[in-house]
N, C-alpha and C positions, 0 to 999 in steps of 0.2 A: 282619476288621471294619473297618482304617480306607482299605483298599483299595475298599470298599463305601462308607464315606462319601466318597472322593475321587470316586467314580463319581457319586454322588446329587449333587453339589456342582456337578460337569462336567458334570450333566444338567440343574439347575438355574437354570446361569449364563446363556442365554443370554433365560431368561425373565427371571430380575432383571435384564438390563439392556435388555429392551423395557419396563420397568415404568418403571426410571428415566428412562428415554431419553423415553417417552412417556406416559406419567403423573404421576412426580414432576417432573419437570424443567421441563413449560410451566406446571406450577404457581405454582413455585421462580419462574421468569422472571416471570409475571404477577406476582408481590409485588414485585420489587424494579424491575419497569417503575413500578408503584401510587405508590411513593415518588420519583417525579421528577415536573417538569412538560413532557416532551417533549410537543410537538406538531410539527404540520407545520413552524409559524414557526422554532421551535427548531431541528429536522433531531434527527436520533441525536448527532450530534459535540459536537464543543465548538465553542462562541459566541465573538462578541467582545462589545464594548462602542460603545455607537451612540447619542449623544441622540439622537433617533428625536421626531417630534411625536407620536406614542401614549406615548412615556418621558416628556417634556415633562408631560400630563396625569396620569400619576401624580405626579408631584415636585411639580406645585400644590397636593394634598394635603397632603404631608408638609415640603416647605421653599419656601413659593412665590415668595419674595421674588427666591431663588437661579432658582428655576425663571423666574421673569419674566425677571432678566439674562440667563441661556443663553440665553434665546429670541432677544434682540439682540445684532448683532455688536458686538465689539469692537474697536481697535485698535492694536496691539503693532510697537514699533520692534526689529524683530528683524534681521538676518542679513538675513536672504530680501527683506525689503521693501527694503534698503537696495540691496543688488545688483541689485534690482530697478530702480529709480530709475536707478543708474547708466547704466544700460543705454536709460533713455529718451531721451540725449543732451540735459539740462539743463544748468545751468550744476553745474561739478562742487561747486563750494566746499558744495552745499546737503546733497549726501550726506556730506561731510566732518563739516561740522555736525550735522546729525543724529546721524551717528555718534560725535561725539564728547560732546556734550550731553544728548542723549535718549535713546541706547541703553538697550533695558529697559525703558522706561517703557510703560505702555496705561492709554489714552484711553477709557474709558464711551461715547464719544460722536462722533458724528463733527465736530460743529463746535468740540469740543475737541482734536482735532488738527488741523483747520485755522486754528485761532487759531494755534496753536504754529506751524506752519508760516511763517504771515505775518507771524511775528513774526523768524524768521531773519534772517540781515544779509546775505543775497542772496536778495532778498525773490521768491515766484515772483511770476507770472501769476495771476491768478484762476483763469485755466481747466488754470495748473501744477496749482495748490493742490489742486484735486480730484482732478487725474490723480496726483499723490504720494501723497495721501488711501488714494485708493482701494489702492494698494501694501500699505498697513499694515490693510491690513481682515481682522479675523481671526475665526471662530465655529469652535466644536465641533459645530455638530448637522451631524448623517449625514455625521460624519467616523468609520470603523471603527478603533477601537483594539483590538489583539491582546491589552493585557491591563489589569488596574486601574493598574500602574505609570504606561502608555503616557497612561490616561485622567487621571490625576490630573495628572500632567506637564504635558499640554495646558491644564489648568482653571489650575493655579498661574501656567503663563506667561501666560496671559491677565488674574492678578491676583484669579480668586476665593480667598480666603482661605477655605477650608473648613476646618470642623473635623472629628475622625478617624469623626465618627458620620455628619455630614453626606456626608461622602466613601464610607462604607456604603450610606447612601440611596440615593445616586444611583449606587452602580458596580450594587446591587442591580434598581437601574429601567431600568439603561440594559441590562442582559446580554440578547443576543438566544440564548444556550445553553439547554440545563436545568440544573436545578439537583435536590440531592436535597430532598422537601418533603414532609410530612403534610398539607399545604392541599388535595390530591383530598377525603380524606376529613372535612374540612373543610365543604367545598363540597357535600357529598352530604347530611350532615347537617343545613347552612342552605339549601338549594335546596326550593322550594316545587313545583317539578318534580318533583325526586327523588320527594317526598313519594308525587304522583302518580302517578307510574311506579312504585314500589311498592304501592300500592294496587291495582292495576291486575293488577299481579304476583301478589299474595295474592287475587283474583279470577278468575284464571284459571289457574291453581293449582289452585286449591279446587273449580271448579267441572269443570275436564274431569279431575281427578283422581277425586271422588265421582259425577257422573250418568253416566260415560262408562268411564276408566280401571280404576274399581276396579266401581263397581257395575252398568253396564251387560254387562259383560265376565262378570262373574260371573252376572247374569241369561241372558249368550245360552248361558253354560256349563253353567245349570244345565236350559236349553231342549233343548239337543241334546242331552244327557246321555238324556234321555228319548226320544231319536226314536229310531226305527232308525237301524243303521248308515249303509247307504248316504245315505239323507237329510241326515243329520247330518255325514259328510264334506264333500258337497257344501255344503250351508249354511256351513260353515267355511271352505272353499274361497272363498266369495262375498262373504265378510266379510275375508278377506282381502286382497281387489282393494286399498283403499285403501292397505296398506302398501306393497306390493309397483309399486304404480304411481307413475313417477317424480313426484317431488312438485309440479314446475311444469306438466306435464299436469292434475294431480288436483287442485291449484286453482285451474286455466283451466276445467275443468270445472262447479267451483265457481264461477266470474263467470260462464262463459255461463249459469247457473240464475239468476244473481242481477244479473245488469248491466240497463240501461234497455232495451236492446235483446236481452235475455235471455227463459227462457223464463216466468219470473216476472211479468216485465214484459205479456207478451204475452197471457199468461192475464187476470191483470187487467184488459188493456185488453178482452177480452170484457167484460166487466161494467161498462166505464165509466170508469173507472178511466188516468187518464196514466201513462208510462212513467214509471219511475226506477229509480238506481242505489241497489236497495237492501241490498247492499253499505256503501256510505259513505252511505246517507243521512242517519244519524242513529246518536248509538252505542250505541242498543239496539238496531238491526239490525245492526250491526257485533260487537259481542260473541255476538249469538243465531248468525252465521255462523260467526265464529272460534272458540267452542266446538263447534260441530255439526263442520267440518272439519278439527280438533286430535281431538276424540272420539271420530270414526271409524277414525280412525288408532292410536288408543291401545287403546281396545275391542279389536280385534283380538287384539293379543297377548296381554291379559288374560284374554282368552276361551280362548285354548289353553293358557296354563300353568294356567288352572283345569279346563278340561276333563281336561289330563294328569294333574291331580293327584286329579279325580275317576274316574278309570277305575283308580287305584291304592288306591282304596278296596273294601275285597274285596267282593264280590256277597253274598257268605252274611247279613254285615250287611242286604241289601235285602231278598234273599230273607224273614229273620225276622221282620221289620219288616211285611213282607206278610201271614206269619203271621198274627202279633199284632193284624195288622188296622187298621194302620196306614196313614194316607195319603200322599201326598207331600208336602203342606205340611208334615206332620210327619215326615217322611223328611227331607228339609232342614233342616231345624231341629233335629232329633235326630242327624243320621247326617250330612249333609254339612257342614253350618257349622263346628260343632265339628273337623273335622278340615281345615278350610281356613286355618287361622290361620296357616300356614308361606307357604304359596302367596301370603295379602293383604299378609303383613309383605312378602313380595318385591316381588309388583308396586308397592303401596303405595311404598315405598322406590326402586325403579328409576324406577318413573313424576315423582315429585316430582322427582326429579334430573335425569331426560329433560327434563321440563315448563318447570325452572328456567331448562337450559342453551338450548334450543330456542328459534327466532324464524321457523324460515324460511319456515312457512306462513304468520303473520302478516306477513310482510315481502310475498310473494309476493298475499296479501290485502288487505291495507290496509297496508300500510304504516307501522303504527301506528295510520291516522286512523278517522275524519274528525276532524282535529286531532292532540292526542296520547291518543284515546281509549282507542285498543286498543293504544298504547305500552310494552310491557312491558319490564322489569330488562334480560336480554338482549339484546333490540332495541335499544334506548337505547345499550348498552353496546356494540354494534357501530354504529348512528348515529356516535356522539361520538369512536370510537378508528379508524373505519375510512370512515367514508360524512357527509358532514351536507352540509345546505344553503348554512353560510357559508365553507366550502370551511379549515377552520382545522381539521383532526382532531387532537383533544387523545388524545395516546397513554397516556399518564399517568393522565390521569383513566377513561378506558375500560379498563386495566389495576386498574386501582381498585372499578371498579365488577364486573369479573368476579371478581376476588377477591374483595368480597363473598357474590357466587352460591355461590363453592367453600366459603366458612365456611356460610351458610345450608343447604347441601349437606349439609354433614357434622351439625351440627348436629341440621336435620332426621333424619336417619339414626339418630342418638345415641336420639334424642325416640321414633322409633317404637320401636327395639330395645326403649326401658323399655315404652310403651305395649305389645305384641306381647307381654312377657313373652319376649326373647330366651334369658332361663337357664333356663326353664322346657323351651322347647322343645327346647335342644341339651343337656338331660340325660341322664343314664343314665336308661333305662328303671326302672318301680320291680320289674317280671316281663322276665324273660328266658327266651329258647328254650332 
């Protein structure tokens, strides 16, 4: 018994490893990335602290006075400036007096430091005054600091007497690396664009699922069920073409149909209508083609599942119903549909998850256009994390959007199990052979 159990564990180990590596780990990593602020600008490694123009804009809303002061240079009498003056070949007493009387002083304006220089015992010329003052010109703008301590030390040396709270505000605004945060989820809940994308996704999944992946697929399966075997097989094979055709070629065929130089424009031109791109002409046309493009692919899978399930129904039930005078509709209603609950549950769950996560066809057909009319959640996550027009890819926000899809998929699956009464479907039969 023990050896059998060990053998069973050994046999199942590869499958368990595959599940962990290719199913669970991506979800875990997505959840981890969703809690970060990673973008192209921050990179995926640690960042530095840099007071750049964009960080000054952020600071103006929190500490406007200090932000305005940081934007202007200051003049600090430090050792580096004194050594630079000694190298200018000026009167030696100038550097010595500055070191003795003014070392460590900070001036907020150039005129103040020049006034101090003019008051030296060895008063330099006006030209030399400007040259000397320039040696003490110090600014924290666009200077990179490896740590907060270095940033705070530089600010202290320039006379910025910040409180602990102000220092943390400056550090947060000037950090160029990523941080752990939940702001990605806040942005999703407050962004009007996200609300539009969510509505698009609900519309997309509902239309394609009900009209094609389940509805039309079930109709095709019933239709071919009553056809002779050979024509039925040929018909099913034809309907498989959209699924087995490479998606790029498949979408290109639709584009050829709808482009301004395509078949529809040529046909409508015969009736005096000007050519136009029906695929992107307006939102209604775009949605019409998006639903058709995805629907024909999804219907083929549902058709095969439902057809296989119908073949499993004992033929004796159909023969008996015909003897009793049942019509085709009565056979469908009382024999076929009651025994399709399990296949319909499977197709509905699988296709819902597939539609939530798929965006290839929409990307190739409309790329979410016109505007954002056909931008669904998965496509928006792709644009956010991997490709957008602004150039700054937001990995953290894209991961958060992908995580939302995972949660929605799990919730929808549980809901389907409840609606289709999964417990009854897998319950032990009341009558056993």
